[in-house]
C-alpha distance (Angstrom), angle and dihedral (degrees) to the residues before:
residue distance angle dihedral
X1 . . .
X2 3.81 . .
X3 3.81 128.4 .
X4 3.81 122.6 -171.2
X5 3.81 122.1 -152.5
X6 3.81 119.6 -157.7
X7 3.83 117.4 -162.4
X8 3.81 106.6 -150.4
X9 3.80 104.5 151.2
X10 3.80 98.0 106.6
X11 3.80 125.7 124.6
X12 3.85 95.3 -129.0
X13 3.82 91.3 -139.8
X14 3.81 93.7 158.1
X15 3.78 91.1 52.8
X16 3.80 94.0 54.3
X17 3.78 123.0 -164.0
X18 3.79 95.4 108.8
X19 3.80 98.8 -97.8
X20 3.78 139.4 83.1
X21 3.81 110.6 -81.7
X22 3.82 91.4 -133.4
X23 3.82 87.8 76.4
X24 3.82 94.5 55.5
X25 3.79 112.1 110.0
X26 3.77 114.3 -116.9
X27 3.78 115.0 -176.1
X28 3.80 91.0 -11.2
X29 3.80 100.4 -47.8
X30 3.82 137.0 70.4
X31 3.79 116.6 -83.2
X32 3.81 90.4 -120.7
X33 3.81 92.4 55.0
X34 3.83 92.6 48.2
X35 3.80 89.4 53.1
X36 3.81 95.2 46.7
X37 3.81 92.7 45.7
X38 3.78 91.6 54.7
X39 3.80 91.6 53.7
X40 3.81 90.5 43.4
X41 3.80 88.9 58.1
X42 3.80 90.6 62.6
X43 3.80 113.4 94.3
X44 3.81 87.0 -150.8
X45 3.82 95.7 63.9
X46 3.82 117.2 86.1
X47 3.80 106.5 169.7
X48 3.82 139.4 17.8
X49 3.81 127.7 -149.2
X50 3.81 115.5 -166.8
X51 3.80 114.9 -164.5
X52 3.80 113.9 -158.9
X53 3.79 140.1 163.4
X54 3.77 118.2 -90.4
X55 3.83 89.6 -114.0
X56 3.81 91.8 56.3
X57 3.81 97.5 41.8
X58 3.82 97.8 97.6
X59 3.82 93.9 43.8
X60 3.80 92.3 49.1
X61 3.79 90.7 47.5
X62 3.80 90.0 52.4
X63 3.81 96.6 50.9
X64 3.81 93.1 43.1
X65 3.79 92.1 50.0
X66 3.79 89.9 53.4
X67 3.81 95.4 44.8
X68 3.78 121.1 99.2
X69 3.81 131.6 -141.0
X70 3.81 97.6 24.3
X71 3.78 123.5 145.2
X72 3.84 115.7 -120.8
X73 3.78 109.5 -67.2
X74 3.79 145.7 -177.6
X75 3.81 127.2 -153.1
X76 3.81 115.6 -141.2
X77 3.81 131.7 -174.6
X78 3.80 112.0 -115.7
X79 3.78 135.2 -147.0
X80 3.80 138.9 -113.6
X81 3.82 93.1 -84.1
X82 3.79 132.0 39.0
X83 3.80 90.7 -114.7
X84 3.81 91.7 54.0
X85 3.80 90.4 48.5
X86 3.78 92.1 54.2
X87 3.80 90.2 45.9
X88 3.81 87.6 56.8
X89 3.79 90.1 49.5
X90 3.79 92.0 51.2
X91 3.82 89.3 61.6
X92 3.80 89.1 67.6
X93 3.80 99.8 50.4
X94 3.80 112.3 137.7
X95 3.79 113.4 -109.4
X96 3.80 91.5 -114.4
X97 3.82 96.1 51.0
X98 3.81 108.7 124.8
X99 3.80 101.0 164.8
X100 3.82 123.6 39.0
X101 3.79 122.6 -160.0
X102 3.80 122.5 -165.0
X103 3.79 115.8 -160.0
X104 3.80 132.9 172.1
X105 3.79 108.9 -110.0
X106 3.81 88.0 -143.9
X107 3.82 92.9 58.2
X108 3.83 99.1 85.1
X109 3.82 101.2 156.9
X110 3.79 98.2 68.7
X111 3.80 113.8 131.9
X112 3.79 127.6 -124.7
X113 3.80 87.6 -125.1
X114 3.81 92.0 60.8
X115 3.82 92.2 45.0
X116 3.80 92.6 52.4
X117 3.80 93.5 44.2
X118 3.82 91.8 52.0
X119 3.81 89.3 51.3
X120 3.82 90.8 49.9
X121 3.81 92.2 49.3
X122 3.82 93.1 45.9
X123 3.80 90.3 52.4
X124 3.79 91.5 49.5
X125 3.81 102.5 38.2
X126 3.81 104.9 20.9
X127 3.81 96.1 -118.4
X128 3.80 134.4 38.7
X129 3.79 137.8 168.1
X130 3.80 134.5 -164.7
X131 3.81 112.7 -120.1
X132 3.80 143.2 156.3
X133 3.81 130.0 -145.0
X134 3.80 112.7 -87.1
X135 3.81 110.2 -111.3
X136 3.81 98.5 -170.8
X137 3.78 130.1 73.0
X138 3.81 109.8 -106.4
X139 3.81 124.5 -152.6
X140 3.79 131.0 -161.6
X141 3.80 111.2 -142.1
X142 3.79 136.5 -169.2
X143 3.80 129.4 -128.7
X144 3.82 90.4 -83.9
X145 3.82 93.2 53.5
X146 3.79 95.8 -106.9
X147 3.81 119.0 139.3
X148 3.79 112.6 -107.3
X149 3.80 101.4 173.2
X150 3.79 142.4 1.2
X151 3.81 110.0 -149.0
X152 3.81 116.6 -148.6
X153 3.79 108.6 -95.4
X154 3.81 90.8 -137.7
X155 3.81 87.9 69.1
X156 3.81 95.8 51.0
X157 3.80 131.2 86.6
X158 3.79 133.7 -177.4
X159 3.79 107.5 -125.6
X160 3.80 121.1 -133.0
X161 3.78 135.5 164.4
X162 2.98 151.5 -67.2
X163 3.76 96.7 75.5
X164 3.79 114.5 -175.7
X165 3.81 133.2 -161.7
X166 3.74 142.9 167.7
X167 3.77 106.8 -96.1
X168 3.80 97.9 -118.1
X169 3.81 92.0 47.7
X170 3.80 94.6 52.6
X171 3.80 92.8 44.8
X172 3.82 90.3 50.6
X173 3.80 90.9 49.8
X174 3.81 92.7 50.7
X175 3.79 92.7 46.3
X176 3.81 90.8 51.4
X177 3.81 92.2 47.6
X178 3.80 90.6 51.4
X179 3.81 91.7 48.5
X180 3.82 91.0 50.3
X181 3.81 94.3 41.0
X182 3.81 86.5 -124.7
X183 3.81 121.2 161.2
X184 3.80 112.7 -160.7
X185 3.77 131.9 -162.7
X186 3.80 93.6 -124.0
X187 3.80 140.7 -9.0
X188 3.79 94.5 -90.7
X189 3.82 90.3 57.6
X190 3.81 88.2 60.6
X191 3.79 92.1 48.8
X192 3.81 91.2 48.4
X193 3.83 88.4 57.8
X194 3.81 91.8 61.9
X195 3.78 90.2 53.7
X196 3.78 104.6 -101.0
X197 3.78 125.0 135.5
X198 3.80 119.8 -125.7
X199 3.78 122.8 -139.3
X200 3.83 117.9 -139.0
X201 3.80 116.5 -133.7
X202 3.79 113.6 -162.0
X203 3.80 109.8 -118.6
X204 3.82 128.5 174.2
X205 3.79 133.8 -104.4
X206 3.81 93.3 -112.5
X207 3.81 90.1 70.6
X208 3.80 90.0 91.4
X209 3.78 127.3 162.7
X210 3.80 111.5 -126.3
X211 3.79 105.1 -131.1
X212 3.81 106.4 137.2
X213 3.82 135.4 33.2
X214 3.82 87.5 -103.3
X215 3.82 90.3 57.0
X216 3.80 89.6 51.2
X217 3.79 91.9 52.1
X218 3.79 91.7 49.5
X219 3.81 90.2 49.3
X220 3.81 90.2 52.1
X221 3.78 90.1 52.2
X222 3.80 92.0 48.2
X223 3.80 89.7 53.5
X224 3.79 95.4 44.8
X225 3.81 94.8 46.7
X226 3.77 105.6 38.3
X227 3.80 116.9 -167.7
X228 3.82 115.7 -179.0
X229 3.79 116.9 -108.8
X230 3.82 87.5 -121.2
X231 3.81 91.1 55.7
X232 3.78 107.8 143.5
X233 3.79 110.8 -111.8
X234 3.78 95.5 -142.6
X235 3.82 118.1 149.0
X236 3.80 110.1 -80.0
X237 3.81 130.2 -162.9
X238 3.80 127.2 -151.7
X239 3.79 134.4 -179.1
X240 3.79 128.8 -151.6
X241 3.80 137.0 -170.4
X242 3.78 132.9 -176.1
X243 3.78 139.1 166.5
X244 3.81 133.7 -169.0
X245 3.78 132.9 -173.6
X246 3.80 121.3 -111.4
X247 3.82 114.2 -125.4
X248 3.82 138.3 163.3
X249 3.80 123.1 -95.8
X250 3.80 95.7 32.0
X251 3.79 129.8 107.8
X252 3.80 116.6 -116.5
X253 3.81 107.1 -127.8
X254 3.80 119.8 179.4
X255 3.79 122.1 170.9
X256 3.82 90.2 -8.4
X257 3.82 89.6 -59.1
X258 3.81 122.9 115.5
X259 3.81 111.4 -130.6
X260 3.81 120.1 -162.1
X261 3.81 110.5 -115.2
X262 3.79 138.5 135.2
X263 3.82 90.2 -119.8
X264 3.81 132.5 49.3
X265 3.78 135.6 -166.5
X266 3.79 120.5 -88.2
X267 3.80 118.7 -133.5
X268 3.80 147.2 120.9
X269 3.81 90.1 -99.6
X270 3.81 124.8 32.1
X271 3.85 84.7 -64.5
X272 3.81 94.3 -126.9
X273 3.79 95.4 175.1
X274 3.81 93.9 -172.4
X275 3.80 95.5 54.0
X276 3.80 90.9 43.6
X277 3.80 90.2 56.5
X278 3.81 90.6 48.0
X279 3.81 91.5 49.4
X280 3.79 91.1 52.2
X281 3.80 90.5 48.6
X282 3.82 91.7 52.2
X283 3.80 93.1 46.2
X284 3.78 90.8 46.2
X285 3.80 92.7 51.8
X286 3.81 90.4 51.9
X287 3.84 93.4 42.1
X288 3.80 89.8 -121.7
X289 3.78 100.1 135.5
X290 3.80 123.8 -110.0
X291 3.78 140.3 -59.2
X292 3.82 93.8 -93.1
X293 3.80 92.0 58.0
X294 3.79 93.2 53.5
X295 3.81 100.1 34.2
X296 3.83 107.2 24.3
X297 3.80 117.3 -161.7
X298 3.80 91.4 -132.1
X299 3.80 92.7 61.6
X300 3.80 111.3 99.6
X301 3.79 93.4 -151.0
X302 3.81 88.5 70.1
X303 3.81 95.7 49.7
X304 3.80 106.4 125.6
X305 3.79 91.7 -7.7
X306 3.80 120.0 165.1
X307 3.81 104.2 -106.6
X308 3.78 89.1 -148.2
X309 3.80 87.5 68.7
X310 3.80 90.0 52.4
X311 3.80 89.7 51.6
X312 3.81 89.8 51.9
X313 3.80 90.6 52.7
X314 3.80 92.3 50.4
X315 3.79 90.1 47.3
X316 3.82 90.1 52.4
X317 3.80 88.7 49.6
X318 3.80 95.6 56.0
X319 3.82 91.1 44.9
X320 3.80 87.9 61.1
X321 3.79 88.1 58.8
X322 3.80 90.0 50.8
X323 3.81 97.8 -105.2
X324 3.79 129.5 132.7
X325 3.80 132.2 -167.7
X326 3.80 109.6 -91.7
X327 3.78 95.2 -178.4
X328 3.80 142.5 -40.5
X329 3.81 125.5 -137.7
X330 3.81 115.3 -174.6
X331 3.78 137.8 170.3
X332 3.82 127.0 -158.0
X333 3.82 115.1 -153.2
X334 3.83 111.6 -155.9
X335 3.77 135.4 137.2
X336 3.81 91.3 -157.2
X337 2.96 144.3 57.0
X338 3.78 107.3 31.5
X339 3.82 105.7 -109.6
X340 3.82 101.6 -172.8
X341 3.85 95.6 86.5
X342 3.80 89.0 61.0
X343 3.81 100.6 43.1
X344 3.81 96.9 98.3
X345 3.80 91.9 48.4
X346 3.82 91.3 48.6
X347 3.81 91.6 49.2
X348 3.80 91.5 49.9
X349 3.80 92.2 48.7
X350 3.81 93.8 48.9
X351 3.81 90.6 46.7
X352 3.80 89.7 52.6
X353 3.81 92.6 51.2
X354 3.82 93.6 45.6
X355 3.83 93.0 42.0
X356 3.79 95.0 -126.7
X357 3.78 136.1 116.2
X358 3.80 113.9 -84.3
X359 3.81 90.6 -121.4
X360 3.82 86.2 72.5
X361 3.81 90.7 59.0
X362 3.79 118.8 76.5
X363 3.81 119.5 -175.1
X364 3.79 121.8 177.7
X365 3.80 132.0 177.4
X366 3.78 130.1 -150.8
X367 3.78 141.2 165.9
X368 3.80 130.5 -137.3
X369 3.82 93.8 -130.7
X370 3.80 91.0 -108.3
X371 3.80 94.9 -51.2
X372 3.80 125.3 130.5
X373 3.79 130.1 -5.1
X374 3.80 93.6 -46.7
X375 3.80 92.1 47.7
X376 3.80 90.0 51.6
X377 3.85 90.8 50.8
X378 3.81 92.6 -114.5
X379 3.79 93.5 125.1
X380 3.79 148.6 -17.3
X381 3.80 126.0 -114.9
X382 3.79 132.5 -165.2
X383 3.79 135.5 -163.5
X384 3.81 124.8 -162.9
X385 3.78 137.5 -176.0
X386 3.80 120.4 -166.7
X387 3.78 132.0 -170.1
X388 3.81 116.6 -153.7
X389 3.79 117.1 -159.9
X390 3.78 134.5 -172.7
């Protein structure tokens, strides 16, 4: 028998908005409900324990009572730290619970496959955690912020949830932590202290924890543009095009670089036509729609927004799917001003945002010899082609 515990008693300070993020609607239903429904779909799960703050208890009870297709559940008041909340939840384990899963309530995109595989590994090895290979270089530093060691990335994983354990093992680990007044970073760190090995279960990068508004936006995109977990990570090519009108009293921003000119580009955001074309090329390569679907021009939160920040968000989105930037080739079409003096700076800025070497970013500029709207200095256009690699 398997019981799943969901810590949900946090204050959600990084999310902002003044309320617990588990109540935010993702794809038409609260994050908490999406998470619980996924676990309820598993034939392996028998009981759910939701640990919440005292202030949220009544609201959680209301939305759970009105939700359909949930496994039997109990709502429990949590503590001041995640570890104390889970300890409270452990007090209400059913007598027949043999395996205990702990899963972040704000991690709603976990797959049934990962849930079942963590259960299997916990049954076989005693303890198991969902994780993905670490994609960034990690450094150990000393107290003076000097690097002391660079561990090989092949030996590193990014830990997620669910984490699963045999009941007696997890209870022993929590009892020992309480006796030692030890506060761990996750449940597996407590189990490691009592000498047990933890088995890694390969998860996927879409199993994100929603902590910030940017995480929420990425989660929305992942829901709206579903790509199967088995999606083949072959190289993919996308193209993008954008145009904006030139007007007085606006800054001219191209590639996140301000270019001196008497006219600027008109738009809801900073109207960076080059970055907009690159964003559409990236989204097109990943089959994730277009810039207007993710950052609509009728949404006030994007009024005047730095397009470089939008590019970062799109880059984070494709990383979740396992893609990286292979190269970018872009062309700016403008009669005036002369763009060539700024090309190296634009390339460096785009490379910084996309976290690649600048030799993977090509930016060219051309005119139309006075023809058309760009030739008559009415606007600026940009074309971009992007290669995504595994």
